[in-house]
N, C-alpha and C positions, 0 to 999 in steps of 0.2 A: 405346468411349467414351474419354474424357478422365481419369484420376486422377489428376494433378497437377494441384495447387492454384494452379501456378505457370501454366497456361493458360488458369484461367478471374479473370488477374487483367490483365484486357488490356480495353481500349475493344471498346465493342457487345456482349462478355459476362454473365453475368446470375449474382446471388449473392440469394437470400433468407437473413438473417440471423434466426437463432432468440434470443429474448433478447436484442433491439437494444440495448435500455434499461440495460444495464447498463456500468459504468465503461471497461471497454476493449474493449466491442460498438460503443459508441454512437461511438468517433471512428474505430472499423477501418469502419465507415460510409462515415462521412464523407470517409476517405481512400480506400477503392474508389471514391467516387463523382467523385472527383476523379481517377480516374484512368482514368475514363471509361466502370466496369462501371455497371450497368442494376443498382441496388440497391431491396430490399424490406429489410422486416423485420415482424417481432411482437414481442410483450413480453406479459407475463400483467395490468399493468397502465398506467396511464396516471401520465406524470409528465413534468416541464418538459423532460428529455433527450428523452420521445418526441416532445413537441410540437416542442423544437427542429429536431430529423430530418429533420419533415415541411417546416416550414418552407424547408430548404435541398431539397425534393422529393425527398424521400428518404418513399416512402409507408410507413407504421405501422397496423398493423393491434392492437389487443387481445385477449388470448385466443387460446387456439392450435387452430385446427380445419384438418382434414386438405387442405383444398382453397386452403389458402393457400400449397402450395409449386407447384400445378402452373402450369409453363412454365418454370421455376427452372434455370437451367444448372447451377448446383450450392447445396448450404446448409451453411449454417457457423453455427455452435451456439459458445456458450459451454460450461464444464466441466459446468457445473450442469444442463445439460440432457439426458435420458437417452433409450436407443432407445423407450422407452413412450412418448414425447411426442407426440400426435398429429400432428405436423408431419414430425418426425425419422420416426415407422413410416411415414408415407405416402411420405417420400422414398424410403427406403430399399425401400420395399416398389415404387415405380417405377424404381428402377435409378438414380435420379437422385441421384451423387457426396454424402455427407455429411463434413463438414471440421472440425476443430476452428477454435474462436479464435487458439489458439497457434499454430497450423500458419498461417494467413492470415497473421501478421504475423510471421512467421520466413520467409515467402516476399516479403511488402515488404521485409524487414529486409537483405534478400541482393541489393537495388537499392542502398544504401548501401554510401561505402567505409569509414565507421566506423557499428558499432553497439552501442552502450553500453549495458547490459545489469545493471541491478539487481538483484542477488537477496540473502536472507539472510530467517531469520522474522519478523525486525523491523527496522525504519528504513527499509524500500523508499522506501515514498511520499515522509518527508523528504528521504535522500539522493538520490531521483531529481528532485526541486523544485528543490536546491541546486543537483545540476550543468545543470538549466533555466536558474538564474539568469546560470552562470556562462556557458555556453555564450552564454547570450544578451548575458551585455556582451561578450563575444568578439565577436560579429559574425558568429558562425560559422550563425546560422538553422537552427537544429537542429529536426527533427520530434521530435515530444513524445510519450510514451504514459505517463499515473500515474493510478495506482490512489486518484485523490481530486482534488478541485478547488484548484489554484494560484494564488493570486489577481490576480500578473503576466498567467497565460493568461485567465482569467476562466470556464476548462474546467478540463478532466483533459487535453488536447492540443493539441497544435496539429501542423501543415500546415508546415513548411519548406520551402528550396529549397536547403537550406545539403546537405554532405556526411556529413552524422551524425542519427543518428536513437539517440534517449536512452527507456530501456523500462523501466518496471516491471516485472519479471518472477521469476513465482508461482511456487511449488513445488509446490503443489499438484494433484494428479493429473497430475505431471512435465510441468506443462504448458511450462516454461522449455526442457524436452527438445527440443520443435520453433523455437526459436531459434537466431539466426545470431550470436551475438555475436562482436565482433572487440574486446574490451576487456569482459570477468565483472567485477562487484564482488560477492564473497561478504564481509555484513555479518557475517553470523552462524550457527549450525548450531544451534540445539536443537529438542528433542520438540515437535509441532504436528502439526495433519492427521491425529490418529491416528487418524478414519475411514479415513485409505488407506494411509498408511503404515505399515508393521509395528510398525515399536520406531527406535529413532534411528538405527541400524546402516543402515538403510533409507532414512531421509531421508539420510544424509552419502553413501552411494551414487551418490544421486540429483547430490547438488550436485558428487559429484565429476564425475560426465557432464558436467553443466551447464560444468564447468570445462574440461573435453576437447573441446568444441565450439569453443575458439577458434582460430583456425589460426596456424600458423607466422605469426612478425612480430603477433601480437595480443599481448594482455596480460592475468593474471588478477591480481586485485587483493584481498587479504584480510587480514581484522583479525584481527592477532599478539596481540590479545589476548583473542581465544574460542578456549578447547579445542578446540569443535567445529569450528571453522573449519579451522582449523590441522591435526586429524585430518583434514580429508576432505580439504588437496590436498598431503600428507604424496608428496616426489616430486616433485611438480609444481616447474615451473620458476615463480615467483609473485614480486609486488610487493606489498610487506607496508606495511598501516600500523598502531598504535595507539597507546599512553598509557604502557603497561606495560610492554611488552616490545622487546625490540631492533625496531626498523622501519625502513624506507628511508623512510618521512613519519611525523614525530612532529608533538606540539603541545612551543613549548619558550617559556619566558615566561608562563606562563599565571597570568591574575589573575582575580579575580571581582567584577565592582562590581554588586550588587542583584542575586545571584543570575543574571547575564550573562557569558560569559567572554571576556577577551582574551588572544591570545598570537599569537606565529609560528606557522607551515607551513615546518615545514623538509625538505628534502628531501636524503638524503645530508649531513646536515650542513650543510646550505649553505641560508639562508633563502629561500623560497619566495615566502612572503605574510606582510600582517601582519593579520589580522582580528579585528573583535569582532561579535558574535555577537548579533543577537536574539531569538533563541532560545536557552533556558537547560537547562540537567540536563549532566553528564558525557557522556552517551551522546550529545548535539547537536555533541559537539566532536569526539567520534568520527565522526557522518557526515561532518562538514565534514572530515575529511580523506581520508574514502573518498573525497566528491565533489572535493579536491582532486589526489590523488593518481591521477584517472580525467581529470583536466584535464591533468596533466601530463604523463600517458602519451602522451595527444593532442593535445602541443603547443600547449597554451593558455596564452601568459603571466602571468604572477603579477600583474597588475594586475585582468586581468578575473577571477582569481579573488578578488580584496578585493574587488573592487567586488559581484562576484555575490553573495557570502558575506554584503557588510555590509548588503545589501539586501534579504535573504531572513528574512522577519517568520513564515514556518509554512506548511504548506500544511494547507486547508480538514481542520476537523476533525480536527487534529493541535494542541491545543492553542491554541484557536480561541475568542478573547473573544466570547461571546453578548450582551453585559450585567451590569445589574445588578440584583438586587432586596435592598430596604432597605435598601440601605450592603453588603449582601456581594456579589462579585464573579461571574459566573457564567461559566464557562469547559467546553468541550466536547473530548472526546479520543479518537480510536478505538482504546485500547490495550484489548487482546482476548488477553493473553498476559500470563502476569503475571510477564514480566520487565520488559515493556513498559509493567506496572501498576506497578511497582517504580520503575522509571525515571521515572515521570509524578510518582508520589507520594514519591518523594524530591527532585526536581527541585521542585516544589511547596514542600514544607516548607523551600527556603532562598531562597525569595520573602518572609518576613515576614507571611506573615497572622497572624491570631489563632486562627484554627482551617482546617484541610481537613476539608470533608463531600465527600465522593466518592459520586456514587450511581452504582452499576456495574451492566451487567447483562449477566450472563456470555454466550458467543455459542459454538452449539453443546453437546450434553448428551456426547458425546466427549470434548471438548476439557476440561470441567467436571468432568468425571471423572477425567479422566487425570492433570491438573495442579490437581486438587484440593489437597492440603496446600499446593504452591505460592501458588494464589492467596490461600487462609486466611491467608500468612503477608504474602501482600504488603497485602493490605489490612487489614490492624494499623497499619500506615503512616499510616491514616488517623485524624482524631482522634472523626468519625461515619462507617458503612458503610451507605449505604441500598442493599438491592441489590432490583432486580427481578428478576423471574421469566428466566429464562433464555430467551432467543432462539433458536429450534429452529432458523430459515435451511433447510438443507436435509434437517434429521433427523426424526426422530421419537422422542420418550420412553420406547425402549425400553430405558433401564439405570433408571428409578424414578428419578431424581434430581432436585432441584428448588433454589433458590437458598437455601431454607430451610433444607436441611442446610448450606451456607456459613455463613449466619447464626449457628446454634447454634456453630460456633469461634472465635466472632468476642466479644473483648466490647464491641466497640462495635456492632456488628452490628444493622440493624433491614431485618426483610422486608416488602416492599410487592407485592403480588402481580401488578398493572397500573402502567401508566405515570401515570394521575393519582393515584393514592393515592401514586406517587414525587413528583410533582409537589407535592401538599396537603402529605405530609412534611415535603421541603426546606421551603418555606412557613413550618410550623412552628418549625423547624428555627432556621432564619438569624438570625446578628446581623449586626452593621457590622462589617467588619473579617475578615469570614471570605471563604474562598475557595472555592464550589463547585462539584464538578468534575459533568459529566453524562460519563458511561466507556463505550465500549464501542462493538462495531463496527453492530450490530444498528437499533435506532430510540431507544434513549435520547435520544438529542438532541432528541425533542422534549421531553422532560417540563424541560428545563430551557428549550428556546424558551416553552413555556406558562409558568414562573414568570415570565420577564422579561416578558413579553407583561402578566402581571398585575400588573406594579408598578404 
C-alpha cells in the first residue's frame, strides 16, 4: 500500500477530504482537482464554500458517516478532525491511508521553485495577503493559500501558473512542520494555542524547527523587534526586518495622515520602495516590511512592492468595514489574541472617532484562561467593551470560565450571553461618531451584520 502522500497527488488517484469547508481545506480540494485527482469531501455544515465546491464538480456531503470513505484512495483531514470521527475511524479500520491537510500542502509546495511560507502568532493573514498583492503586481502569477478572504482574489486562495506558492502557515498542532518553505517568514512568537503547546519554550522550539526546514539557498525572514522571534532563531542565518532594532529591512521617513502611514522601505540602507498604506497601525507597517523582505529576497523589483502595498486595503475580517448604524461606523476584525486586540484598539484610537465600542467574543476556553490578564488589559483600551460568551470552537468548558469573569475586571465592560443580546446592546449604545468593532475568531461578525441590517 502507498503511504507517501506524493503518490496520491497524481491524475487518476482519489482523495476524500474530511472538513472540506475549512479555509485551507477548500482550496486544497480545488488544487487537487486541478492536478487530476478525483476529489470528494464532507463537512459538518452547509456553507457558501461547500456550495462553491459542488459547482466545481467536487461532491460534498454534510455530516460524517463511515460509508463516505468507501472507495477512496486516501483520506485527508483538517487538524480539528480526530481519530474518533466516524469517517476517519472507518478509513483507519479499512486500511485507507489518512493524511493531515498540512502534509498535502507540503507535498504540493515541493512542486514549486519558491515556497513563501508566512508564520507567526499573529499577522499571518495580513502579511500573506500583502505578499499576494506584491507578487500579482510583479506578474509572478503565484498560487496562494490564505486563512481568510482577500478582495483582490474574491477568495482565500488562487491557483496560479508561476513558480511561486504563497502560503499562510499555522503552528497549531505543528501543522507548518509538514510544509516545505524555501522562504520562511516569522512575524512573532508569543504564547498561544496552549491547549496543544506546553509553554512558550515549546512554541519557540516548533518555530525553530520550521525555520530549519528552509534549504541552503533559501531565506529565513525574522522580526527583529519581537523578543520571541529573535530568541527562536538565535544562531541561525536570517534576514531581519524591524522598526525599533537594527535590521536589514527598515522603515524610514515614516509619517502619519489620519491614522495611515507613508514611509520608505530601505534594505541595507538603500531605498527599495516608497509606500502609502491604506491600512493603519504600527503593526501593519511591520507586516509591510515583512512582505517587502520576502519580495526582496525573491528578486521582486521595488516598483511592484509599491504597487502591491499601495493597493492593499485589508483582508476579509481584518478591520473590514461592514456599514453604519445611526451615524456609527461598524467594522469587523478577526483579532483573537491579546496582542492582536491591543494593536487593533491602539490603531482604532488614532482614527479620530468619538468613542471606540468593542464587541469582543473570546475564542476557546484555554486561550481565555491562559491569557486572561492580557485580554483584560487590552480591552480597557476601548471606551465600551461588550463581551459575548466564549466561542468554544474545538473545546469543552472544563475550566469553568466565562466572559463574565473578564467583564468583572473591566470598568467599561458589559456582558451579553448571546449574539442577539450583543446586537441589541450595540443598538442601544451607538452614537453618531462612534466606531463599533465586532472582534474575534468565532461568529461575532454576525452581531455587527445584524446591526447594520437593522439600520
